[in-house]
C-alpha positions, 0 to 999 in steps of 0.5 A: 346196441339196439336203435342206436341204444347201448342195451344189456346183454346179460346181466348176473344173480346179483344185478338180476335182484336189483332189476336189471333185464336184458334189453335193458337199456344202460342209462335205466339199468344205471339210474334204478342200480348206479354201482352195476359194473358194466362190461363191454360185450363180445358176442364173438368171444362168447361164441367160441368160450360156448364151443368149446365148452360144448367139444368138452361136453362130448365125453358125455355123448357124441352129439353136442350141438351149439344153443347160442348165446348161452345154450348147449343141445345133447342128446343123451340116448344111449349114454346116461348108462354109462354115467349110471343113469338119467341123475347121476350123469345129471349131477356130475355134470353140474359138478364138474360144471362148478368145479369150473366156476360155471353156474349152469341149470339143466334140464333132461326130457324127450324133447329139445325144445322141452329141455330148453324150456325147463332148464330156463323157467323151471323152478330146480337147477337140475329137472329130469321128466318121464313122461311129463312133459307136458304137465310140467310145460304147462305150469311154465310162463308163455317166454317159455315158448321161446316166441316172439316178442309181439306175439309174447306181448298180444299173448299177455294182453288178453291174460294169456300168462301160461303155457298151460292157458294157451294149451286149453284152447283150440289151436285153429284159432290160436293158428288165425290170430297169432300165425303159425310160428306159435303152433311150431312152438307149440308141436316142438315143445309137446315132440310134435316137431323137431327142430334142426339142429347142427351138432358138433359131430355128426350123429353115427349109431357107430361109437364106443365109450369107456368111462372110468373111475380113476383116469388114466395116463400110461400108453399101455393102458391107452391102447389096452382101452383102445383095443378094447373099443375096437372089439366092440365096435368090430363086432358091431359093425360085423353083426350087421355086415358093416365095414368102415373106412375111417376111425376116430378115438377121441380120450377126453382128458380130466383138464377139459382138452380132448386129444384126437388121432384117425387113421383111415383105410383104403377098403373098409375093415372091421377085424380088431387086430388091424384097426388096433396095429394101426392106431399104436403108431399115433398113441405114442403121441396122445398127451394125457396130461393129468389124466385120461378119464373118457375114451370114445372109437368111431366109424365113419364112412360106413358100407357094406362089406362081405366076408370074400373066400380066400384066393390063394391063385390070386386070381381075384383082383378083388382079394389081390387088393384086399392083400395090399391092403394092410399095407397101404394102410399102413403107409397111408397113416404115417406117411398122409394119404396125400403122399400113398397114392398112383398114376392115371391117365386123364384125356388131354394131350399135354403131358403134364395133364396126361395123368392125374393121382387116384387112390391107390386101390381106386378102380382102373379106369380103363384107359391105355397108353397110345401105342404111337405115342410113347411116352418117357417114364419119368417126366420132369415136373417142369421141364428144364432148358438145355442147349442144343444144336440142330442142322435144320430148322426141324431137325432133331438136335445133334448135339446138347448139354445138360448138368454140364454134360454133352450128350451127342445123339445117335437116334431120334424120332420126331418132331410131334407137335403139341399146342397149349389146350386154348380152353386152360391155362396155357402149360399150367405154371411151366411159364413157356410156349403155347405150341412144343415140338417133342423128339425122342432121342438117344445118345451114344451111350443109349441113354434115351431123352424126351426134348422138344423145342419153343419157338421158331427159327426166324422170328422176333421168339428166340428158339428155345430148347427144353428137356421133359422127360427120361426114358428108362 
């Protein structure tokens, strides 16, 4: 819909041969070709389909960006040799798209802007330039520069119809008459400036790829390929003194689907045997479909990793952490990172907020428990209501019932009054009063409990007792 008029958003080859074009009003299009078949445009679905196609193109390069509404940018630097060169790679890509009934025009150039121009306005379905982008661009119409409509119209009024005619003019005069936008597009086409593109995956130099003449489907073959890629990737990491804490293997199937499996490590890793073992447990769930034709292995969250001398006395905390890392990695990748953690203190006198979860091998915070404020080993997620009797209002209970069993108190300490932090939501989600009086009590069997009382005797709020934790 443009200015309250229904317009054509796209046309096929037959419609174009009849004189229809993008942006033409629907009324004019039907007057020109009454037999045209009109379908409602669905921009959201088109973008979703284009994004899926871009993900499918990741088998050719890890750097793929969507150029809506109908384009895809692929950075093939360092990848073309895996397909026998740029020409075989382009031909393979075009054949695979044609097999899915997706007509496409391809261009391989030094810049994204030149590739966009030659793919849309070039004479060939596949264009490959070798350092002669400017010569090829000079023959194209000015619309190949992705100019705004009013700028392109003004240029044509002056008789400037091709890019070559524009390049022959002084840039200072072009800027003065047509603005900086024209010069920016010229600079992008010639490689003097580069446009920003949002790649589907962040570009990374730490990636290895394997392409197969015949698709693989056996689990043993997939495990062997991952082991080979791990060896190559870890060798490169070792060469540059790097390690990684996240690795991702992507299995590109012949049906266009991509199956991803990733592993995380507690410490930077570049050990082939450990990395292969972590992936081995995840490969059992990989569905190869009709076969896997490309496998990629990438590393993320890289950082410097120096070789450490073995510490036989276990006096070095870094060496001790390195000994625990293999076990932690197996647990994290089997049960999930949110289920493997260790507690750490944080500044809060409210029991529920005094402890937080940190990574298993995170550096210690330096905080310690207060010796004069003992806390139970086990703290319940929510305080459990109990029935208790006390001699005086501020006395500890002499008996309380929990889970249907009576506990007679032999020794007790307290009270320790703890109030809610007024600047935060009171007591998380425990739904008890804002002030608590805590007691450490011991029953006749020697079991120790952490109880607290809410409410005050003789007031409207009833007095209630709660059990919040257990001492060892």
